C-alpha positions as CSV (number, residue, x, y, z in Angstrom):
1,M,11.0,-12.5,-0.1
2,E,7.8,-10.6,1.7
3,L,4.7,-10.3,1.1
4,S,1.9,-8.3,2.1
5,V,-1.9,-7.4,0.9
6,E,-3.8,-4.0,2.0
7,F,-7.5,-4.0,2.9
8,F,-9.8,-1.1,3.2
9,P,-12.4,-0.5,6.1
10,P,-15.9,-2.1,5.0
11,K,-18.9,0.1,5.1
12,T,-21.7,-2.5,5.5
13,P,-22.3,-5.7,7.3
14,E,-22.3,-7.5,4.4
15,G,-18.7,-6.0,3.8
16,E,-17.6,-7.1,6.7
17,S,-18.3,-10.9,6.4
18,K,-17.0,-10.8,2.7
19,L,-13.5,-9.1,4.0
20,H,-13.3,-11.8,6.8
21,L,-13.6,-15.1,4.0
22,V,-11.3,-13.3,2.0
23,R,-8.8,-12.8,4.9
24,E,-9.1,-16.1,5.6
25,R,-8.7,-17.4,2.1
26,L,-5.3,-15.4,1.7
27,S,-4.0,-16.2,4.9
28,E,-4.4,-20.4,4.3
29,S,-2.8,-20.0,1.2
30,L,-0.4,-16.9,1.3
31,K,0.4,-16.8,4.7
32,P,1.3,-12.8,4.0
33,A,3.8,-11.1,6.3
34,F,1.4,-8.5,7.1
35,Y,-2.1,-7.0,6.3
36,S,-2.0,-3.2,5.9
37,V,-5.8,-1.3,6.7
38,T,-6.5,2.3,4.9
39,F,-7.4,5.4,6.9
40,G,-10.1,7.5,5.0
41,A,-9.5,10.7,4.0
42,G,-9.4,13.3,6.8
43,G,-9.9,10.4,9.1
44,S,-13.5,9.2,7.7
45,T,-12.7,5.7,8.6
46,Q,-10.9,5.9,11.3
47,S,-13.0,3.7,13.3
48,G,-13.5,1.1,10.8
49,T,-9.8,1.1,10.6
50,L,-9.7,-0.1,14.2
51,K,-12.0,-2.6,14.1
52,V,-10.5,-4.5,10.7
53,V,-7.1,-4.2,12.4
54,S,-8.4,-5.3,15.8
55,D,-10.1,-8.3,13.8
56,I,-7.2,-9.2,11.8
57,H,-4.7,-9.2,15.3
58,A,-7.3,-11.2,17.0
59,A,-7.0,-13.8,14.6
60,G,-3.4,-14.2,14.7
61,A,-2.1,-12.2,11.8
62,A,0.6,-9.2,12.0
63,V,-1.2,-6.2,10.7
64,A,-0.2,-2.5,10.1
65,P,-2.9,0.3,10.4
66,H,-2.3,3.3,8.4
67,L,-1.9,6.7,9.7
68,S,-2.1,9.9,7.5
69,C,-1.3,13.5,8.6
70,V,-4.8,14.4,7.2
71,G,-7.1,15.9,9.5
72,S,-4.7,14.6,12.4
73,S,-3.4,16.4,15.8
74,R,-0.7,15.6,17.7
75,D,-2.9,14.4,20.3
76,S,-5.0,12.3,18.3
77,V,-2.0,10.4,16.7
78,S,-0.8,10.2,20.3
79,D,-4.3,8.1,21.4
80,M,-4.3,6.2,18.2
81,L,-0.7,4.7,18.6
82,K,-1.4,4.3,22.2
83,Q,-4.6,1.9,21.3
84,Y,-2.3,0.2,18.9
85,Q,0.2,-0.2,21.5
86,A,-2.3,-1.9,23.7
87,L,-3.8,-3.8,21.4
88,G,-0.1,-5.6,20.7
89,I,0.2,-3.9,17.0
90,K,3.7,-3.9,16.1
91,R,3.8,-2.1,12.6
92,I,2.5,0.8,11.4
93,V,2.2,2.7,7.5
94,A,2.5,6.4,8.1
95,L,1.2,8.4,5.1
96,R,0.8,12.4,4.4
97,G,-2.4,11.6,2.5
98,D,-4.1,13.5,0.3
99,L,-6.7,16.6,1.4
100,P,-10.4,15.5,0.5
101,S,-12.7,17.8,-1.1
102,G,-13.6,20.8,0.8
103,M,-10.9,20.6,3.1
104,G,-8.5,23.2,3.0
105,Q,-5.2,22.3,4.9
106,Y,-3.8,19.7,6.8
107,G,-3.8,18.8,10.5
108,E,-0.8,19.8,12.6
109,F,1.5,17.4,10.5
110,H,1.9,18.5,6.6
111,H,4.5,16.1,5.5
112,A,4.9,11.9,6.2
113,N,8.6,12.8,7.8
114,A,7.3,14.8,10.4
115,L,4.4,12.0,11.1
116,V,7.3,9.8,11.4
117,E,9.7,11.6,13.7
118,F,6.1,11.9,15.9
119,I,5.7,8.7,15.9
120,R,9.5,7.5,16.8
121,A,9.6,10.5,19.5
122,E,6.4,8.5,21.2
123,T,7.1,5.2,20.8
124,G,10.9,4.5,20.1
125,D,11.2,1.4,18.5
126,W,7.6,-0.2,19.3
127,F,6.5,0.0,15.6
128,H,8.0,-1.1,12.3
129,I,7.3,1.9,10.3
130,D,6.6,1.8,6.7
131,V,6.3,4.9,4.3
132,A,4.8,5.4,1.0
133,A,7.1,5.9,-2.3
134,Y,6.4,6.9,-5.8
135,P,8.3,5.4,-8.8
136,E,6.3,7.3,-11.4
137,T,6.6,10.6,-9.3
138,H,3.8,12.1,-7.0
139,P,1.2,13.7,-9.1
140,Q,1.7,17.1,-6.6
141,A,5.8,16.8,-6.5
142,K,7.3,19.8,-8.2
143,S,9.9,17.5,-10.1
144,P,11.0,14.0,-9.6
145,A,14.2,15.2,-7.8
146,T,11.7,17.0,-5.4
147,D,10.0,14.1,-5.0
148,I,12.8,11.7,-4.2
149,N,14.3,14.0,-1.5
150,F,10.8,13.9,0.4
151,F,11.2,10.3,0.0
152,V,14.6,10.3,1.6
153,Q,13.5,12.5,4.4
154,K,11.0,10.0,5.4
155,M,13.4,7.3,5.2
156,K,15.9,9.0,7.3
157,A,13.2,10.3,9.7
158,G,13.2,6.5,11.0
159,A,11.2,4.6,8.2
160,N,11.9,1.0,8.4
161,S,10.7,0.3,4.9
162,A,8.8,1.9,2.2
163,V,6.2,0.1,0.3
164,T,5.4,1.8,-3.4
165,Q,2.5,3.0,-5.6
166,Y,1.4,0.5,-7.6
167,F,2.8,0.8,-11.3
168,Y,3.3,-1.4,-14.3
169,N,6.9,-0.5,-15.7
170,S,9.2,-2.2,-13.8
171,D,12.1,0.4,-14.9
172,A,10.5,3.1,-13.2
173,Y,10.6,0.9,-9.9
174,F,14.3,0.1,-10.4
175,R,15.2,3.3,-11.1
176,F,13.6,4.8,-8.3
177,V,15.1,2.3,-6.0
178,D,18.6,3.1,-7.8
179,D,18.3,7.0,-7.3
180,A,17.1,6.3,-3.7
181,Y,20.0,4.6,-2.5
182,K,22.4,6.5,-4.1
183,L,21.3,9.2,-1.8
184,G,21.9,7.0,1.1
185,V,18.5,5.2,1.7
186,T,19.5,1.8,2.9
187,Q,15.9,0.1,3.7
188,P,13.9,-2.1,1.4
189,V,11.6,-0.5,-0.9
190,I,8.7,-3.2,-1.0
191,A,6.9,-3.0,-4.8
192,G,3.1,-2.3,-4.7
193,V,0.9,-4.1,-7.0
194,M,-2.6,-3.8,-8.2
195,P,-4.3,-6.7,-10.2
196,I,-6.3,-5.8,-13.0
197,T,-9.8,-6.7,-13.0
198,N,-11.8,-3.5,-13.7
199,S,-10.4,-1.3,-16.4
200,T,-13.1,1.4,-16.1
201,Q,-11.6,1.4,-12.1
202,L,-8.2,1.0,-13.1
203,L,-8.2,4.0,-15.3
204,R,-10.0,5.9,-12.4
205,F,-7.8,4.9,-9.6
206,S,-4.4,5.6,-11.7
207,D,-5.4,9.3,-13.3
208,A,-6.6,10.3,-9.7
209,C,-3.1,9.0,-8.1
210,G,-0.5,9.8,-10.8
211,A,0.0,5.8,-11.9
212,E,0.9,5.6,-15.4
213,I,-1.1,3.1,-17.3
214,P,1.1,1.8,-20.5
215,R,-0.6,2.6,-24.1
216,W,-0.5,-0.7,-24.9
217,I,-2.2,-1.8,-21.7
218,R,-4.6,1.0,-22.0
219,L,-5.5,0.2,-25.8
220,R,-5.9,-3.6,-24.8
221,L,-8.0,-3.0,-22.1
222,Q,-10.1,-0.5,-24.1
223,S,-10.5,-2.8,-27.1
224,Y,-11.9,-5.6,-24.5
225,G,-14.9,-3.3,-24.2
226,D,-17.3,-5.3,-21.2
227,D,-15.8,-8.5,-21.6
228,V,-14.9,-8.9,-18.2
229,A,-13.4,-12.0,-18.5
230,S,-10.8,-11.0,-21.4
231,I,-10.1,-8.4,-19.3
232,R,-9.1,-10.6,-15.8
233,A,-7.2,-12.9,-18.1
234,F,-4.9,-10.2,-19.6
235,G,-4.7,-8.6,-16.1
236,E,-3.4,-11.9,-15.1
237,E,-1.0,-12.0,-17.4
238,V,0.1,-8.5,-17.6
239,V,0.2,-8.4,-13.4
240,T,1.9,-11.9,-12.9
241,D,4.8,-10.9,-15.9
242,L,5.3,-7.5,-14.1
243,C,5.8,-9.7,-10.4
244,D,8.3,-12.1,-12.3
245,Q,10.3,-9.0,-13.3
246,L,10.5,-7.6,-10.1
247,L,11.4,-10.9,-8.3
248,V,13.9,-11.8,-10.2
249,A,15.8,-8.9,-10.4
250,G,15.5,-8.7,-6.7
251,A,12.6,-6.9,-5.5
252,P,12.7,-7.7,-1.6
253,G,8.9,-8.1,-1.6
254,L,5.5,-7.7,-2.9
255,H,2.5,-5.7,-1.5
256,F,-1.0,-6.6,-3.0
257,Y,-3.5,-3.8,-3.6
258,S,-6.5,-6.2,-3.2
259,L,-9.4,-3.9,-2.9
260,N,-10.5,-6.8,-0.4
261,Q,-10.6,-9.2,-3.3
262,A,-9.0,-12.3,-3.1
263,D,-9.3,-14.3,-6.6
264,A,-7.1,-11.9,-8.5
265,V,-4.5,-12.1,-5.8
266,L,-4.7,-15.9,-5.2
267,A,-4.2,-16.3,-9.4
268,I,-0.8,-14.1,-10.0
269,S,0.5,-16.0,-6.7
270,D,-0.5,-19.4,-8.2
271,N,1.2,-18.4,-11.0
272,L,4.4,-17.3,-9.3
273,S,4.3,-20.1,-6.6
274,L,4.3,-17.5,-3.9
275,S,2.9,-19.6,-1.2
276,R,6.2,-21.2,-1.5
277,L,8.3,-18.4,-1.9
278,S,6.5,-16.4,0.8
279,K,7.2,-19.1,3.7
């Protein structure tokens, strides 16, 4: 069972210091297989991504920077790949990404499968490549069938594994994996997990990325109002149960979207004894 955690590049020195402490806590308790680091829309956090990746790698932990098609040319991606190879980075998360407001078109790569193919052509088998998966269908997809066919193309282009968008319905994950395997996918599909700590933030994220919040969860969160302690306790219970369902049924790993926070990830992990399972 593989356990991993996602961070985003902080924008302030205070954020950098906080992330350092968060990573130390997670590394000490869980020893994740790797950390991933996001890449801002249009490459807006490119330098921040490189800095966080370098810091994590220097601390002796495995790290996977995100690469996005948005605003990227072949030359710019090639340069980034060379930088990561020079550092000794061995894992990449290759994404199409979403166009930021005001940006009218993608760069030279329009789809993630083309980015995966380019990484393979440039670097051979140097990188373990992860791609994204959407158990509840990408919000911009024409249909579920179209979406899963795009996913299969990414996997066949040379991806080693996939990490899903977060979800709260385990049936959606297992249906997606079954459908992908029927279409010839053999690589592992790691379940993405979003801890619930802030209902307003969660609802905003979910509306933007197409992740479904089951009605019963949405109503319970709304009923708590501004009661942060109750929201966190409920969220911990819900996500622990979800992770338990996934692991019991054979999910190959969990990827926590940490939002640069440690408490919720550690609480859920403790409930599941993940520190023992991930070693």
